[in-house]
LUMVEX-355123 format. One record per residue: y, z, x of N, C-alpha, C, CB in turn. Coordinates in pm, whole numbers, plus 50000, padded with zeros to 5 digits. Last residue first. Glycine has a CB too. Layout:
BEGIN
YZXYZXYZXYZX ...
***
This chain:
BEGIN
536276759981555536996769681565538676767781535536656773881690 534886734981574534646742281465535546754781452533276745681466 534376715381786535676717581719535816724781586536236705281701 532116719381940531966710381810533306710481734530766716081706 532596737282129532186725482175532466715082050530666726682225 533126759481940534216754882029533956741082081534396764282145 530626763681850531736762381751532936756281846532146778081674 529056768982098528776757582008529806754381898527506759981943 530226794282166530276780382250529986767882165529156780482371 529566810881957531036809181992531056794882073531646822982091 526796809681970527486803881857528796800681897527516812481740 526466822082234526106807282212526806803082102524626804282190 527526848582178528196838682271527816827182266528136841282395 525566855081968526986854681948527716846882047527506867681947 522986853282070523346843981997524736842681961522666844581903 521296859982358522866859382336523596849282234523446856082468 518706860182288519286870582397520836871482350519126864382576 517926839582144517846851182075518536861582153516486854482044 519006816682324519176817882180519136831582118518186810182118 518066825182596519436825782557519546825982403520206813882617 515756832482784515636830682624516996833882573514476840982550 516206838483044515866824383019516116822282862514276821083065 518616865382996517496857583068517366844983040516256862383047 521556881983067520936871282989519666865883055521936859982970 523736887783214522916898883145522116893083046523756909983079 525976859883185525396871283256524676881383160526506878583334 526216823683152526176838383104525736847983194525336840182994 528336796083185527216803783238527456817583208527016801783386 528816765783066529016778183027528006786783099528976779182883 530436734183127529476744283167529986755883135529116744283303 530716700283001531366715083015530256723883041532186720582879 530866664883105530256678183062530946691983074529116679683133 531326639383179531586644083044531166657483004531016635682958 530186638483446531616637683413532096642383282532006624583423 527786651583589527996646883457529446647383427527216654683358 527366662483832527146649783852527426643383696525646647683920 527996691683794528656682783913528476665083876527706687184078 526076697083603527706697183575528396688583674528396712383589 523856697383755524016688783659525506685983618523256693383554 524636718283934524396705184014524486693283882522636705584107 524706739183771526016733783843525926721683910526516742683943 521926740183675523136739183596524266733683653523496750783551 520816747583945520446734183866521586730183756518936736283783 521676771983984522266762284064521956747684004521746763984210 520096786483809521346786183771522126773883853521926800283793 516846777583767517836781283865519086779283836517676775583976 515006789583507515716777383558516836781583636516196768083446 513676815083516512836801883475513656788583527512626800983295 515356834283534514236833983656513386822483622513246848283669 518526838983488517416831083451516456830383563517826817783409 521266850683525519956858583540518586851683498520086871183454 523106832683461522856836683611521786845683635524026843083671 522366806283232522326820883269522246824983413521216826683206 523806781783075522786785683160523146801283166522766777383305 524636749982898524606765782874523616771582979524066770182714 526556722382863525476727982961525806744882946525706721083141 527446698982663527756711882696526406718382754528346719282569 528856666382672527826673482708528156687282733527246667882810 529866634582496530216649682543528796657882573531136658282414 528176605582606528526615282497529066627982570527206618882400 527366591482821528656586682776529176595282662528566572082734 525326593383097525716596982960527116595382941525356610682924 525006584983357524966574983274525276579683116523626568583296 525146605783540526346597983516526316588583403526656590683631 522396613083523523366620383463524726612483426523626631483551 520636604383704521066596683580521916602483515520126593783492 520066623283885520946612283933521246601183827520296605784055 518156641583749519656645583806520596633483809519596651583967 515726635683673516756628283578518136632783647516636633383398 512636635083785513886640383808515116631683752513986642283953 510156637383543510836627783646512326635683666510996609883579 507276658083509508726654883486509406645283571509476666483496 504466670583420504816660683510506356656083451503596648383514 504206690983216504296695283342504706684383441503076701083375 503906683382962505316686883002505226689283151505906699982923 501326682482881502126671282841503556672282904502196670782687 500226704682953499636694682984500446682082971498546694782919 501636723382783501746726382955501176711283016500486742183019 501156716882547502376715182594502386716582736503246723482535 498246722282527498736710282517500196708582555498506706182394 498226751182572497666743682688498186727782668495906745182689 499706759082345500296762582501499536753182590500016779582558 498086749882159499576742982164500086745982304500696749482046 495836766582201495636753582196497126746682225494956750082057 496796794682151496416789282287496436775082303495116793382323 499826797581921498406798281978498176792382128497466790181880 501576805481730501526791981764500186787581860502896789081835 501406833681718501056823781589500776810581643502326822081477 502186840581959500816846481903500376836481804500946861681829 504636829582016503646827682088502306831182032503886833582195 506006841581784506006826981811504806824081890507276822081884 505946870481826505216861981715505066848781724505766862981599 507436872682097505876875182071505176867981947505646890682048 509816864381995509276854582107507746859482095510056856682280 510606881681812510326868181772509656858981878511576862181729 510536906381963509646905381861509486889481811510156915081749 512596903382161511156903582197510066900482082510886917382252 514786902881984514536890882079512996892682121515626891082220 514666919781779515216908581716515016899281851516856910781651 513806942281926513096936181846513536921581800512966944581750 514856950982258515446947682105514266938982043517086937882105 513936958682485513846969182379514416963982253514576982182420 514786939282681513406940282635513026949582531512636943182738 517326934482732517086929782604515676933082567517376915282594 517996942982992518686949482892518246946382753520016946782906 516276925583163515956938083117516606945083000516086945383214 515906890982978516686901283092516386916983044518616898483094 512846873782969513826881282923514626892083003513316886282828 510826861683137511876855283031512916860182989511446852982925 509656879983279510046868883364510996858783267508616861083425 508886898483084509996903183206510216891583291509456915883310 506956888182945508136888282888509396892082980507986896782781 504736888383136505456875883125506916877683053504546865683043 504116917583111504576910683243505356897183236503336907683326 503306917782850504636925782884505196919083019504316943382907 502146884682750502006898082789503356903982830501006899082900 502066864782435502826867182583502726882382611504586862482584 498706860082317500116860482336500666863482461500626868782256 496026862482391496606872882312498096871782293496296885482372 493176843482405494636843582429495406854882335495206828482396 490186841582612490906844382468492516845982502490256860082387 489126819082849489486831982807490246830982676490286838982912 489116794382967487946800582936488116815882888487086799283053 491596781582969490666774682915489166782582866490506764483014 493296801683079493336800182930491996792482885494706791782883 492716796083357492446807083296492316806783137493386815583339 493946769983360492436771083416491926784883354492326771383600 496576774883291495596765383212494236767983247495836750383238 497396789883521497386796683379496496787183303498956798383302 497226772983717496396785883722496346791583576497056797183827 499246753983649497606749483658496666761483675497286739183795 501406768283650500956764283512499416760583531501866751383449 501656774683930501566787383824500926780783683503296794983789 502056748784008500846756484062500556767183975501046762184203 504446744883896503496734083882502046742083897503776721584001 506176762984032505926764383882504656755483856507266759183788 505866754484281505336767584263505106769384122506226778284317 507186728784286505686731084319505276744384284505346729084467 509316725783982509156728384138507606731684178510136741784185 509866698583762509366710583798509016713983955508256711883719 512766676983792511286681783784510946696383814510486673883880 516246685383653515066680983745513576681883709515156688483862 517686692183454517416679783462516486674783564518476674183471 516846723483283517186715983395516796700583383516536722383512 518046746383057517286733983058517706727483206517686723782919 519546764382904518616767982987517376757583021518186779882933 520506739182669520496754582709519366758082790520456763982588 522676714882597521286717182684521556732282729521066705182837 524006693282363523876707182430522436709282473524316719282329 525726664182311524156669482355524626682182427523126657982471 526456638882053526806649082170525476656182208527996660882122 525416614681963526646615881973527196628482060527056615581844 522876592582025523316608182070524786609282057522916612182234 521936566182000521536575281894522116590181918519966575381886 522676552182215523596548582086523206560381965523176530782022 521046558182417522436563482438523246562882298523206554382554 517996564282463518656556782337520276563682322517596560182176 517406572582714516796561482671517346554982551515536564282652 519156594182742519176583882849518626571582789518356588082978 518506608782519519676604382530520036594682641520366614282532 515746614082584516076608382464517556601582485516016619582349 516106632582816515286620782808515516610282701514006625082795 517416652582683518066644482789517416632682806518136650982917 515286662382525516716657082471517586650582551517506667082423 513586670882712513076659882656514456652882573511736664382561 515056691582824514786680982912514416667982832513676685183009 515366706882591516536701482675516416691482749516996709482755 512726716382544513716708082459514586699882519514496715582384 512436733182788511636720082746512256710382669510516723082671 515396745082688514496747982786513846733682795513506760682751 516926735482387516486747182457515306744382565516026757282350 519466715682230518106717882278517886727882378517596706482326 521086699081987521276714082050519906717682096521846726081937 522546667781929521356674181970521946687882061520346662782060 523826649381688524256661681759523226671181810525066668981673 522956615681648522686630381636523426637781749521116633481643 522536591181457523656594381562523776611081578525236587481506 520416594481305520486582181382521526583681491520806570181292 519146629581358519936619781281520036606381353521346625281255 515786636481422517046638281442517726626381378517316640181584 513126630881386513616641281301514926645881347512676652381294 512386608581518512166607581365512766618881298510676607181326 512826615781795513246602381743513156603181587512296590081803 511176639581814512736638581841513486627381770512996636281993 508746629281781509366641881692510756641281700508926656981741 508486610881992508246605881846508996616081737506516605481815 508216627382202509146617582192509436613082056508776607382268 505806641382131507176648682142508396640182118507336654782280 503896621082140504486626982010505716635182018503506635581946 504006617082424504456604582336504946611982186502966591982312 503106639582505504236635982531504896626282449504216632782640 501296659882253501406651682380502676647082394500516640182388 501486673282024500686677982116500386668782251499526680782044 503946686381797503616674781869502556680481997505116667081923 504686707781642503696699381594503296687781686504136694481469 506646719181790505436725281804504246717581740505566738481750 508976704081716508316701081856506816706281851509166709081984 510536696881474509116704381486508426701681605508146700781378 513986702181485512826692381514511606701581540513136682281648 515966710681214515026714881317514096707181356514436724681289 519446714181115518146709081091517186711281232518326692881046 522086728780984521306730481086520006722781029521156745881128 525216720680920524126717080850523016718080960524296702880780 528066739080904527226734680995525906732480909527126744481115 530066753380776530396740480805529316731580877531556741080881 529356777380744528896769280649529366755380681529296773980519 528336792281062529076790080944528606779280839530356786880986 526866803081279527646789681282528396787281180526886778581290 525166823481243526496828681309527306813481319526196837581484 522706815381158523726823381055525366822981109523196841181047 521746804981397522216795781295523056803681197521026788681223 520816828081579521916817881599522616813781494521476806781652 518456837481490519636847481499521026841781536519306858081605 516706816981490517036824681353518206833281391515726834381291 515986798281689517296798681646517606809481529517636784981603 513096804181711513936805181832515426805881783513676792481932 512066795481458512226807781473513136809981594510976813781479 511336767881495512766771381426513046784981445512826768681269 509536773981781509646767281664511006772081609508426769781573 507756774482098508936778782021509046770981889510236776782105 506286765682336505876778482245506876784582145505516790082335 509096751982482507606755482503507246769982407507336758282686 512036749982266511306750282400509766751382397511816762082480 513566730982011512936742682079512266739282211511906749181988 516336716481883515046713181946514586723182037515096700782016 518326708481605517876718281699516606714381771517686731081631 521026690481523519476690181512519156696781647518746674081493 523726694881290523136698181444521506697081434523606715681500 526196679381119524936683581138524396683881272524196676581066 529476690380985528496685481105527166690381088528946690281247 531326685280721530406693080754529766684080868529526697380634 
***
């Protein structure tokens, strides 16, 4: 049996993986890093360090992917394999930082009702917007995890060092999974990461937005099983 430690993204918890993990089979022991319990950067790092195996197979999404990469570079002996899903090694672009700052300013003085339809369209491919197994779980997580966590995660994760040039330091096998239709992570970032990481394999999806785990669980499960030699 192989253990996989799953790390979610912003405003996500173990429910992010709920459509994926049943497809991985009985040979996989799925564990979940409670990133949503961490409200600052040090706590995020601590959550990954304490809730992942001593020699971990990390499967990480979005913000969780950046943090997993940071962890792998800081503690190479603790990471056996690394799967980065819809995650960029680069720092945030200036327009994304400005958008976050505007959002934080508005949220500080207004009620939070979860993810609005316009926001969902930024994260989810149009073909998946009518699927409750996709949209329902995203809305539920956002509403239940709440405004305080969103503000804390934005504050803790907006400043990011560009790690692209450090990717050749990785010695573990790396799987990069991205989407050509992702409006949050530029597909070019995944290709640049693949070019700089000799031990990486790249899988690019279509007809899928940023939220790859709930949007494309079957394709992702197949990629994970192949990567870990389970097929």
